[in-house]
C-alpha positions in Angstrom: 111.2 72.9 166.2 109.2 76.0 167.3 110.2 77.8 164.0 109.0 74.9 162.0 105.7 74.9 163.9 105.4 78.6 163.3 106.0 78.2 159.6 103.5 75.4 159.4 101.0 77.5 161.4 101.6 80.4 159.0 101.0 78.2 156.0 97.8 76.9 157.5 96.6 80.5 158.2 97.4 81.4 154.6 95.4 78.4 153.4 92.5 79.4 155.6 92.6 82.9 154.2 92.7 81.6 150.6 89.8 79.3 151.3 87.8 82.1 152.9 88.5 84.3 149.9 87.4 81.5 147.5 84.2 81.0 149.7 83.4 84.7 149.4 84.0 84.6 145.7 81.7 81.6 145.2 79.1 83.0 147.5 79.0 86.2 145.5 78.7 84.1 142.3 75.8 82.1 143.7 74.1 85.3 144.8 74.5 86.8 141.3 73.2 83.6 139.7 70.2 83.5 142.1 69.4 87.2 141.2 69.7 86.4 137.5 67.4 83.4 137.9 64.8 85.5 139.7 65.0 88.1 137.0 64.6 85.4 134.2 61.8 83.7 136.1 60.0 87.1 136.4 60.6 87.7 132.7 59.3 84.2 131.9 56.1 84.8 133.9 55.6 88.1 132.1 56.0 86.4 128.8 53.5 83.7 129.8 51.0 86.3 130.8 51.5 88.3 127.6 51.1 85.1 125.6 47.8 84.4 127.3 46.6 87.9 126.6 47.7 87.6 123.0 45.7 84.3 122.7 42.6 86.0 124.1 43.0 88.8 121.7 43.4 86.4 118.8 40.3 84.5 119.9 38.3 87.8 120.2 39.3 88.7 116.6 38.6 85.2 115.3 35.2 84.7 117.0 34.0 88.2 117.6 33.3 91.0 115.3 35.3 94.2 115.0 32.8 96.0 117.2 33.3 93.6 120.1 37.0 93.9 119.8 36.8 97.7 119.7 34.5 97.8 122.7 36.8 95.6 124.7 39.9 97.6 123.7 38.1 100.8 124.8 37.2 99.2 128.1 40.8 98.0 128.7 42.2 101.4 127.8 39.7 103.2 130.1 40.5 100.8 133.0 44.3 101.3 132.4 43.8 105.1 132.5 41.7 104.8 135.7 44.4 102.6 137.3 47.2 105.0 136.3 45.3 107.8 138.0 44.6 105.8 141.1 48.3 104.8 141.2 49.4 108.4 140.9 47.0 109.5 143.7 48.2 106.7 145.9 51.8 107.7 145.3 51.0 111.3 146.2 49.2 110.2 149.4 52.2 108.0 150.3 54.5 111.0 149.8 52.4 113.1 152.0 52.4 110.4 154.7 56.2 110.2 154.4 56.5 114.0 154.8 54.2 113.9 157.8 56.2 111.2 159.5 59.5 113.1 158.9 58.2 115.8 161.2 58.2 113.7 164.3 61.5 112.8 166.0 61.9 110.0 168.5 65.3 109.5 170.2 66.9 111.7 167.5 65.5 109.6 164.7 62.5 110.8 162.6 59.4 108.6 162.6 59.8 107.7 158.9 63.3 106.3 159.5 62.0 104.3 162.4 59.1 103.0 160.3 61.5 102.1 157.4 63.8 100.3 159.8 60.9 98.3 161.3 59.8 97.4 157.7 63.3 96.3 156.9 63.5 94.1 159.9 60.2 92.4 159.1 61.3 91.9 155.5 64.6 90.3 156.6 62.7 88.0 158.9 60.2 87.0 156.2 62.7 86.8 153.4 64.1 83.3 154.4 60.5 82.0 154.7 59.6 83.0 151.2 62.5 81.4 149.5 
């Protein structure tokens, strides 16, 4: 009787292990699908924005003269260049801040690592709220 119960218990454990493995497999599949959906949604949003811009450009060509279009194109290119420079300078400033933070050590961990860990905790806490 005990041997039969042990066999049955072993089969139940095997079934539980198999079910857990299936659960993990499907959880991974769901995560992959969510990530793909987020990527596709992002791509869709980008395409919608690009379509709006294309419609605006079309309207400018249709209603405005070539000079208006040229002037707007110059403005956009100038603004793009300005934003790229600003982005580069902000990245350099951020890198300097990171280097500065690396110099300070608290409890054997540099300040940058502590900062990144605190940001990670905040993101983990906020992540479920944003989904």
